[in-house]
GUTOR-865604 format. One record per residue (C-alpha): residue in three letters; x, y, z; residue number from 1. Coordinates in nm, 2 decimals, padded with zeros to 4 digits, always signed. Each point is the difference from the previous one (the first is absolute). Last residue first. Layout:
<recs>
REC   residuo       px       py       pz   num
REC       ALA        X        Y        Z   NUM
...
</recs>
This chain:
<recs>
REC   residuo       px       py       pz   num
REC       SER   +01.43   -00.60   -02.04   202
REC       GLN   -00.26   +00.23   +00.14   201
REC       ARG   -00.19   +00.05   -00.32   200
REC       SER   -00.01   -00.38   -00.06   199
REC       SER   -00.13   -00.05   +00.35   198
REC       ARG   -00.28   +00.24   -00.05   197
REC       ALA   -00.11   -00.16   -00.32   196
REC       LEU   +00.01   -00.34   +00.14   195
REC       TYR   -00.19   +00.12   +00.31   194
REC       ASP   -00.28   +00.14   -00.22   193
REC       ALA   -00.04   -00.32   -00.20   192
REC       HIS   +00.00   -00.20   +00.32   191
REC       LEU   -00.27   +00.23   +00.14   190
REC       ALA   -00.23   -00.08   -00.28   189
REC       GLU   +00.07   -00.38   +00.04   188
REC       VAL   -00.06   +00.03   +00.37   187
REC       GLN   -00.34   +00.16   -00.05   186
REC       ALA   -00.10   -00.27   -00.25   185
REC       ARG   +00.12   -00.28   +00.23   184
REC       LEU   -00.21   +00.14   +00.29   183
REC       ALA   -00.31   +00.01   -00.21   182
REC       ALA   +00.06   -00.36   -00.11   181
REC       ARG   +00.03   -00.10   +00.37   180
REC       GLU   -00.36   +00.12   +00.06   179
REC       GLY   -00.09   +00.30   +00.21   178
REC       ALA   +00.10   +00.17   +00.33   177
REC       ASN   +00.36   +00.02   -00.12   176
REC       ASP   +00.02   +00.36   -00.10   175
REC       ILE   +00.37   +00.06   -00.08   174
REC       VAL   +00.11   +00.35   +00.10   173
REC       ASP   +00.29   +00.21   -00.13   172
REC       ASP   +00.21   +00.27   +00.15   171
REC       ALA   -00.12   -00.11   +00.34   170
REC       ALA   +00.09   +00.17   +00.33   169
REC       ALA   -00.35   +00.15   +00.06   168
REC       LEU   -00.15   -00.34   -00.09   167
REC       ARG   +00.21   -00.17   +00.27   166
REC       ALA   -00.10   +00.26   +00.26   165
REC       GLU   -00.37   -00.03   -00.09   164
REC       ARG   +00.01   -00.38   +00.03   163
REC       SER   +00.14   +00.04   +00.34   162
REC       ALA   +00.36   -00.10   +00.08   161
REC       GLN   +00.02   -00.34   +00.17   160
REC       ALA   -00.04   -00.09   +00.37   159
REC       ALA   -00.38   +00.05   -00.01   158
REC       LEU   -00.02   -00.23   -00.30   157
REC       ILE   +00.17   -00.28   +00.20   156
REC       GLN   -00.24   +00.05   +00.29   155
REC       VAL   -00.30   +00.00   -00.24   154
REC       VAL   +00.13   -00.34   -00.13   153
REC       GLN   +00.02   -00.14   +00.35   152
REC       ASP   -00.35   +00.13   +00.09   151
REC       ARG   -00.15   -00.16   -00.32   150
REC       ASP   +00.14   -00.35   +00.07   149
REC       LEU   +00.32   -00.13   -00.16   148
REC       GLY   -00.03   -00.30   -00.23   147
REC       SER   +00.26   +00.15   -00.24   146
REC       ARG   -00.15   +00.01   -00.34   145
REC       ALA   -00.38   +00.04   +00.07   144
REC       MET   +00.06   +00.24   +00.29   143
REC       THR   +00.25   +00.20   -00.21   142
REC       ARG   -00.24   +00.03   -00.29   141
REC       ALA   -00.30   +00.10   +00.22   140
REC       ILE   +00.20   +00.26   +00.19   139
REC       GLN   +00.17   +00.16   -00.31   138
REC       VAL   -00.34   +00.01   -00.18   137
REC       THR   -00.16   +00.19   +00.29   136
REC       GLU   +00.30   +00.23   +00.00   135
REC       PRO   -00.07   +00.11   -00.36   134
REC       VAL   +00.27   -00.11   -00.25   133
REC       ASP   +00.32   +00.16   -00.11   132
REC       VAL   +00.33   -00.12   -00.14   131
REC       VAL   +00.22   +00.30   +00.03   130
REC       VAL   +00.27   +00.10   -00.25   129
REC       VAL   +00.29   +00.21   +00.12   128
REC       ARG   +00.26   +00.13   -00.25   127
REC       ASP   +00.38   +00.06   +00.01   126
REC       VAL   +00.06   -00.21   +00.31   125
REC       ARG   +00.23   +00.00   +00.30   124
REC       ASN   +00.04   +00.37   +00.09   123
REC       ARG   -00.38   +00.05   -00.03   122
REC       TYR   -00.05   -00.29   +00.25   121
REC       ASP   +00.16   +00.19   +00.28   120
REC       GLY   -00.29   -00.03   +00.25   119
REC       SER   -00.02   -00.38   +00.02   118
REC       GLU   -00.37   +00.01   +00.05   117
REC       VAL   -00.06   +00.08   -00.36   116
REC       LEU   +00.20   -00.31   -00.11   115
REC       LEU   -00.16   -00.24   +00.26   114
REC       PRO   -00.10   -00.27   -00.25   113
REC       VAL   +00.32   +00.05   -00.20   112
REC       VAL   +00.00   -00.15   -00.35   111
REC       LEU   +00.29   +00.14   -00.21   110
REC       VAL   -00.10   -00.01   -00.36   109
REC       VAL   +00.33   +00.04   -00.20   108
REC       TYR   +00.05   +00.14   -00.35   107
REC       PRO   +00.12   -00.13   -00.34   106
REC       GLY   +00.07   -00.34   +00.17   105
REC       PRO   +00.33   -00.15   +00.10   104
REC       ALA   -00.01   +00.08   +00.38   103
REC       ALA   +00.35   +00.02   +00.16   102
REC       GLU   -00.05   +00.34   +00.16   101
REC       VAL   -00.35   -00.08   +00.11   100
REC       ARG   +00.12   -00.33   +00.15    99
REC       ALA   +00.28   +00.17   +00.20    98
REC       ALA   -00.24   +00.27   +00.12    97
REC       ALA   -00.25   -00.27   +00.11    96
REC       VAL   +00.26   -00.19   +00.20    95
REC       GLN   +00.11   +00.31   +00.19    94
REC       ARG   -00.35   +00.12   +00.05    93
REC       ILE   -00.12   -00.33   +00.14    92
REC       ARG   +00.30   -00.01   +00.24    91
REC       PRO   -00.07   +00.35   +00.12    90
REC       HIS   -00.37   -00.08   +00.04    89
REC       LEU   +00.02   -00.33   +00.18    88
REC       ILE   +00.17   +00.06   +00.34    87
REC       ALA   -00.14   +00.35   +00.06    86
REC       GLU   -00.33   -00.12   -00.12    85
REC       LEU   +00.00   -00.28   +00.26    84
REC       ARG   +00.08   +00.26   +00.27    83
REC       LYS   -00.27   +00.23   -00.12    82
REC       ARG   -00.26   -00.28   +00.00    81
REC       ALA   +00.10   -00.10   +00.35    80
REC       THR   -00.04   +00.36   +00.12    79
REC       GLY   -00.35   +00.01   -00.15    78
REC       ASP   -00.10   -00.29   +00.22    77
REC       ARG   -00.32   -00.20   -00.06    76
REC       PHE   +00.03   +00.03   -00.37    75
REC       ALA   +00.37   -00.11   +00.00    74
REC       LEU   -00.06   -00.29   +00.24    73
REC       ASP   -00.29   -00.14   -00.20    72
REC       ARG   +00.20   +00.04   -00.33    71
REC       MET   +00.30   -00.16   +00.16    70
REC       ARG   -00.20   -00.30   +00.12    69
REC       VAL   -00.16   -00.05   -00.34    68
REC       ARG   +00.32   +00.06   -00.19    67
REC       ASP   +00.20   -00.26   +00.18    66
REC       LEU   +00.33   +00.11   -00.15    65
REC       ARG   +00.20   -00.29   -00.14    64
REC       GLY   +00.24   -00.23   +00.17    63
REC       ASP   -00.15   -00.34   -00.08    62
REC       ALA   -00.15   -00.04   +00.35    61
REC       THR   -00.17   +00.34   -00.04    60
REC       VAL   +00.14   +00.33   +00.15    59
REC       VAL   -00.22   +00.25   +00.18    58
REC       ASP   +00.03   -00.18   +00.33    57
REC       PRO   +00.38   -00.02   -00.03    56
REC       GLY   +00.06   +00.35   +00.13    55
REC       PHE   -00.12   +00.34   -00.12    54
REC       VAL   +00.33   +00.20   -00.03    53
REC       ASP   +00.26   -00.27   -00.04    52
REC       ARG   -00.23   -00.23   -00.21    51
REC       ILE   -00.08   +00.29   -00.23    50
REC       ALA   +00.37   +00.09   -00.03    49
REC       PRO   +00.09   -00.36   -00.09    48
REC       MET   -00.29   -00.02   -00.24    47
REC       ALA   +00.07   +00.30   -00.22    46
REC       ASP   +00.24   -00.17   -00.24    45
REC       GLY   -00.24   -00.29   -00.06    44
REC       ASP   +00.13   -00.34   +00.11    43
REC       PRO   -00.36   -00.13   -00.03    42
REC       GLY   -00.22   +00.28   -00.13    41
REC       THR   -00.01   +00.36   +00.15    40
REC       LEU   +00.24   +00.16   -00.25    39
REC       ALA   -00.15   -00.20   -00.29    38
REC       HIS   -00.36   +00.11   +00.10    37
REC       ALA   +00.12   +00.36   +00.02    36
REC       ILE   +00.15   -00.01   -00.35    35
REC       VAL   -00.33   -00.14   -00.14    34
REC       ASP   -00.19   +00.28   +00.18    33
REC       THR   +00.25   +00.25   -00.14    32
REC       ASP   -00.10   -00.09   -00.36    31
REC       VAL   +00.25   +00.09   -00.27    30
REC       VAL   -00.17   -00.02   -00.34    29
REC       SER   +00.17   +00.05   -00.33    28
REC       ALA   -00.24   +00.12   -00.27    27
REC       GLY   -00.07   -00.22   -00.30    26
REC       CYS   -00.38   +00.04   -00.04    25
REC       ALA   -00.06   -00.33   +00.19    24
REC       ALA   +00.21   +00.15   +00.28    23
REC       PHE   -00.23   +00.30   +00.01    22
REC       ALA   -00.30   -00.24   +00.02    21
REC       ASP   +00.16   -00.20   +00.28    20
REC       SER   +00.06   +00.33   +00.19    19
REC       ALA   -00.37   +00.09   -00.03    18
REC       ALA   -00.12   -00.34   +00.12    17
REC       SER   +00.25   +00.01   +00.29    16
REC       LYS   -00.11   +00.35   +00.10    15
REC       GLY   -00.36   -00.10   +00.01    14
REC       SER   -00.16   +00.23   +00.25    13
REC       GLY   -00.03   -00.26   +00.28    12
REC       ILE   +00.24   +00.19   +00.23    11
REC       GLY   +00.04   +00.36   -00.10    10
REC       GLY   +00.18   +00.10   -00.32     9
REC       THR   +00.35   +00.05   -00.14     8
REC       LEU   +00.20   +00.00   -00.32     7
REC       GLY   +00.31   +00.21   -00.01     6
REC       VAL   +00.11   +00.05   -00.36     5
REC       VAL   +00.37   +00.01   -00.05     4
REC       PHE   +00.19   +00.12   -00.32     3
REC       PRO   +00.33   -00.17   +00.01     2
REC       MET   +00.31   +00.15   +00.17     1
</recs>
């Protein structure tokens, strides 16, 4: 089993920028958001179950998940969110585990937005790195990127683990409130540490 670093952070924290920087250093990256998009794309493995549970209203004409409708439904109705997670999470884990096992790099960065929320994260990863920014930065970045209004972003934040809970779970923290160069420098330092740890494990 390879050395696995679980990378997480709240919405708008910059997980993709951090994972891209790790990939540039030579780490293998397995991103559960990428897996989720494939599972809910046209002919995705999760789509028959989603259609069965939620009906055709959340499926677009080309057979993919209508993310806007599903997000509205999930945030209005906590039960709907749990039903969607019950469909997606086991499938995501299965695909992610296979990709981690097959990864060619010296260690694997497993990107899981809801890693801390999953409860059993310590059984899945050797190290937890949290990409951290103040909540005001999360809100501003997410609004700029997604077109969501402030209330919608605050709703999403409320459904995620708190910043304090993520930091409490962290073995390492990447401060991403500054420039991209500062992020890269932190990633490069962590990359050297993870290389050393993975070589000791193997």
